[in-house]
PAPA-296853 format. One record per residue: x negated, y negated, z negated of N, C-alpha, C, CB in turn. Coordinates in steps of 0.001 Angstrom, whole numbers, plus 500000, padded with zeros to 6 digits. Each point is the difference from the previous one (the first is absolute). Last residue first. Glycine has a CB too. Layout:
N
XYZXYZXYZXYZ/...
This chain:
187
516284438555494434498922498825499420500067498924500969498256501576498899/504292502666501920500432498772499204499233499157499632501298501049499354/497206503134502509500560498978500881500754498836499788499880501668500896/498171501493495681498896499209500709500487498836500893498693502120499999/504734501117497786499007498734499379498841499106500343500645501277498782/500706502613503606501148499086499953499778498934499167501407501687500425/495668501832499184500132499104501046500860499268500498498936501105500219/500934501370495754499079499551500276499972499216501023499377501497498995/503912501489501032500100498956499060498950498841499663501246501787499279/498425502499502985500878499269500523500204498687499171500937502094500990/496348500804497368499401499724500770500930498828501106498574502453499292/503367500171496950498848499199499666499364499111500972499700501690498613/502758501720503001500959499390499190499454498448499434500856502618499351/496986501261502085500903499384501498500286498613499032501631502547501714/496820500293495056498784499267500447500674499306501260497914501722499093/505182501334498753499614498877499632498728499310500691501140500855498050/500418503073503767500831498694499748499653498779499608501124501379499605/495885502612499440499580499085501700501473499419500422497843501939501244/502609499736494694498686499361500071500135499319500760498790501275499442/504121502560500746500588498428499229498819498918499978501686501312498143/497260502790503812501089499583500862500413498782499145500801502388501134/496431500267496569499462499575501553500880498551500587499504502970500649/502162500324495570499183498358499339499211499510501562499068500871496695/503040503183504146501084499129499774499244498676499498501860501961499426/495913501716501307500506499375501147500831498854499878499818502001500803/496986499488494894501121500350500624499785499429501736501530499866497350/493557499978500686501754499617499745501152500957500625499225497500500128/495390502310499996500443500784498949501969499382499497496610500320499119/500057498185504947499976498981498497500648501028498803500597497253501361/498588504738503205499438499601499241499570499019498648500223501033501873/503342501635499754498959500603499596499142499315499981500563501589500516/502922495811500833500437500637498834498388501070499357503221499971501198/496755498320503197499464498843499107500509500471498600500101497915501846/501318505123501757498538499636499467499282498700499185500043501326501908/504650499432498834499748501298499826498200500210499419502212500511502128/500103495669500442500524500068498450499252501164499114502465499192500870/495095499909504139501324500513499013499883499309499120500272502103500297/495970495164502819500674501427499231501186500282499536498296500028499403/499232496289502717501021500784500897500190501103499522499493499129501815/497853497241496745499046501340500625501108500396500649498114500917498269/503596495111500430498584499752500650499589501412500239499261497725498777/504926502357498826499900499199501333498584499701500506502121498935499335/497967503653496725501049500737500847500444498783501286501063501728497566/495295497751499460500151501786500662500724500116500514499461501069498841/500651495071498691498571499631501418500228501998500612497053497411498248/506013501494498488500158499032501408498821500255501130501060497988498417/499071503637497128500880500670500618499997499347501653501384500538497472/495478497675499088499969501181500413500745500875500741499134499515498564/502009495867499426498709500208501260500205500810500321498395499264499587/504281500392496635500296499734501376499607500106500944500542499208499286/497466501550496324500909501680500483500956498902501119500449502321497033/496125494860501721499426501205500579501186501314500403497686499194498434/503064495594501973499824500807499028499827501066500166500848498933499164/498356497192503816500938501168499656499594500227498884500445501006501925/497092496427501206500103498916498307501264501204499323499727496324500951/498493504525503566498700500614498863500238499085498452497735500428502348/505409499052501621499643500932499420499523501027499129500407498927501057/499705495990500638501191500694498960499959501383499559501398498594501065/494726499685501663500314499537498958501242500562499026498869498295501346/501166502896503170498618500871499151500014499326498756498230500525501969/504946496859501035500093501459499573498956500880499356501332499767501684/497514496092499567501120499697498860500299501442499906501151497470500493/495760502543502855499564499486498818501435500075498577498020498243501932/502891501721502289499833501353500262499256500040498406499790500437503187/502073495267498703500942500803499257499336501348500043502164498643500562/494690498546500811500305499759498984501266500886499497498818497838500534/499702502703503356498668500739499159500822499446498671497133499840501647/504903498638501654500185501485500397499512500397498573499530500271502889/500025495030498722501214500552498561500432501393500139501237497706499815/495066500853502506499678499332498222501229500560499757498599497438499739/501307503094504868499433501001499401499559499821498553499450500519502204/503263495997499870500511501240500028499406501134499419500768499121501678/496835496802498826501275499909498930500408501138500005500805497937500252/495882501068503062499277500905498859501457499878498921496695499279500297/502431498575504003501022501373499905500061500899498562499386500247502648/496298497130499611501162499333500083501043501426500011498980497466501400/496958502061495088500035500165501230501580499425500511498046502103499749/499726497209495843500031499134500893500663500713501318497960498731498823/502317502608495847499641501196501376500185498246501052501650503749499398/497032497373494674500607499297501275499529500923501225499884497396498970/501308505006496547498888499592501012500809499069501009498433502334499816/502730499662495108500351499547501137498586499487500707502529499451499078/498208502643496542500004501261501374499798499240501145501765501723499163/499482496535496027498577500000500243499749500905501199499451499563497540/504720499120502078499151499087500298498639500173499755501715498855499737/501677504564499806499715499470501276499116498925500488501848500779499879/497168502379495979501278499179499952499480499706501892500615498592496589/496765503864500619500691500732501070500835499233500083499620502085499814/497926497094496566499126499423500881500276500652501705498172499678497635/503894498743497175500169500822501230499362499453500983501941500756499437/498274498113494913499175500183501384500486500743501101498300499882498680/502248499503496557501127500534500814499597499607501333501861499842498277/495773500231497518500876498728500275501136500282500970497984498530499648/498314504582498011499529498267501484500634499149500385499103500979501123/502208502790495796498619499722499154499503498701501363499121503184498383/504413499385502621500419499731498777498624498605499482501445503104499548/498596499843504723500617498750499882500207499563498897500805500346501625/496815503357498350499142499099500497501374498125500139497866502845501726/504090501625497256499305499507498641498762498764500424500413502776498719/502033499071505217501409499233498327498756499455498810502719502595499880/495198500345503483499864498880500708501138498836499143499209501559502559/500458502825495869498234499256500033500360498643500300498338501984501109/505512501184499563499512499640498515498682499294500050501131502039499003/499460499289505430501260499399499214499718499370498749501300501675500919/496166502204500706499692498323500689501001498859499406499321501101502491/501581503505496496498665499748498576500058498258500876497578503175499206/505417499258503466500563499195498756498757499564498985502395501449500131/496283500472504203500838498895499845500578499242498894500230501027501617/497612503150498612499133499378499973500082498669499885499402501638500864/504288501867499087499349499389499159499013499029499391500892501402500476/500743499692503840500803499587499271499839499209498350500765501826501719/496706501774501119499660498091500514500902499192499239499505500280502627/500535504447496235499152499059499707499669499321500216499793500675499655/503705501564502329500278499895498820498589499131499382501772502350500055/498220498645504369500615498770499795500430500111498229500968499714502959/496512503965498473499275498648500340500604499048499609499154500654501674/503626503571498721499059499523498778499128498796500155499908502290499486/502942498417503831500750499864498952498887499721498982502052501477500763/495906500147502889500393498648500115500571499417498882500262500425502105/499098503998498199498673499238499422500198498970500224498493501261500211/505008502180499028499667499483500736499264499121499891501354500723500535/499266503494496823500526498787500369499584499571500725500518499661498667/497773504586500483501333500404500756500818498350500231500279502952498600/495329497247499272500290500317501569501131500215500647498346500775499720/499777497046495619501079500820500283500057499979501865501420499333497248/495126498475498696500928499879500881500553501289500293498992498071500786/497074500919496444501604500105499349501093499543501412499140499030496962/496044501094503536500413501319499617501229500253499576498071500187499552/500606495378502043500222500959501310500034501143499067498680498931502311/500149496828495831501301500770498864500172501336501545502051497092497911/494527499560502671499575500463498827500996501023499655498831497920499345/502328499896504895498671500771499535499648500654498958499496498720500994/503730498300499304500394501162500722499361500803500108500943499129500861/497425496601497445500856500627498913500400501506500960501174497303498509/496979500042504000498875500337499310500584500581498834498466498299500909/504547500098502362499086501052500734499265500290498789499746499190502579/501867496942496469501196501520500032499145501188500307502245498804501131/495231496787499225500682500615498553500771500802499821499810498535499497/499513499286504424498769500800499608500525501139498601498101497577500871/504827499370500373499598501071501204498975501296499605500196497799501628/500334497574496430500990501133499072500079501276501111501864497994498447/495438498244503333499415500877498612500659500604499196498730498760499907/503005499182504170498903500891500233499428500721499096499691498740501360/503584497971498272500512501164500146499240500883500150501489499192500630/497143496660497898500410500475499337500614501557500385499996497542499231/499004499503503377498989500669499698500176500509498889498812498911501172/504931499519501172499312500575501196498434501008498789500914497196502666/504149501060495647497945498901500087499470501042500959498982498892496983/505940501998501323499895498959500233498597499503500559501832500018498451/500108503907499344499458498680499171499934499075500853498690500976498457/503922502714503377500044500321498445499237498390499255499604503373500366/499871497742504169501494499475499747499967499653498511501303501538501838/495148500845499269500030498503500564501044499168500002498680500775501213/500837503923497586499519499699499139499620498048500417499260503144499349/502599499494503910500998500609498808499300498626499271500433503373499896/496996497617503439501280499145500343500829499573499002500031501081501828/496088501980497860499551498376500198501652499456500296496982500183501361/503459504601499071499760499175498098499750499028500174499088501332498666/501283500248505721501206499685499484499675499807498258501447501440502196/494767499150500231500532499200500398501150499718499430498861500423501553/498842503285497244499624498455499329500450498785500516498153500931499494/502217504522501433500880499164498648499828498732500456499544501380497794/497588501901504073502121500071500697500863499300499344500132502280500507/495187497959498450499989499631501040501036499924500503498337500539500038/501119501296495744499862498637500409500095499670500582499392499802499437/500400504887500767501367498993499738500048498830499842500617501348499191/495427500399502261501341500399500449500796499470499518499562501628500400/497457498691496817499776498856500780500454499963501151498424499763498977/502259503600497747500327499360499753499679498298500697500177502172498342/498317502158503174501366500267500279500736498229499163499799503665499923/495485497484499819500339499253501370501320500235500291497845500209500951/500899500434494644499009498714500207500988500306501903496451500016497749/504879503476498365499329499805501392499951498405500388500943502457500810/501023499818495206498930499226499572499329499872501861499554501085496667/504797500597502048498645501437499247498961499298499775500335502176501343/503655495538500597500020500211498608499119501066499542502178499197500036/497768500130504560499400498506498850500263500046498784500343498479501434/500686505250501955498768500126499480499754498569499305499196501852501820/505088498998498934499644500557499159498523499980499421501877500950500898/500280496705502861500274499224498408499305501306499080502854498339500408/497010502623504207499219498785499511500468499526498523499747499235502546/502461504270499109498743500344499718498995498976499675500601501701501292/504745499842498429499292498341499973498484500521499530502396498085499029/500530505499501307501173499080501235498880498845499920503267500506499433/494847504788501077499981498679499199501185498749500260497379500626500072/503031504434501672499314499261500109500025498743499153500016501179501881/499988503894498208500833499441500175499245498821499870501800501486499482/
């Protein structure tokens, strides 16, 4: 009888080549997920590296019958949560300065027709910032289902929630984003 997940099984037994292959298969998706979670490219790179390092250190506890990507997402979510807590503590001590604000990130563009591009970029930045500002319990299911296009049962497995809880949190996250954008239009 043939093994169902030979690459995952080899990785779970400490095979570096198998693990590196899995890293190669998952790194683009994991980067996108973490980038949407934290909203900062430099921080994203560091968090993705931390997630893979933690995965390698815990590889012997990985169950190859479970999705490697789901297991890795769980680790990445925990790294993102830790990062959020550290950032909140820094803000508390630094007086709330937000270096990721639209004002801090704005760059002048004198090119003809730049207004349209600037507006699109500004909207995308507002969306990234709004998603990054959501509480983790709303942000995580939203990113997994709406952005990563995972099913509610897959998101539930990754987050350790019921499918109904995922559905409810996604609906609340969308409602909160909608309220934020309506409030932004009223300004």
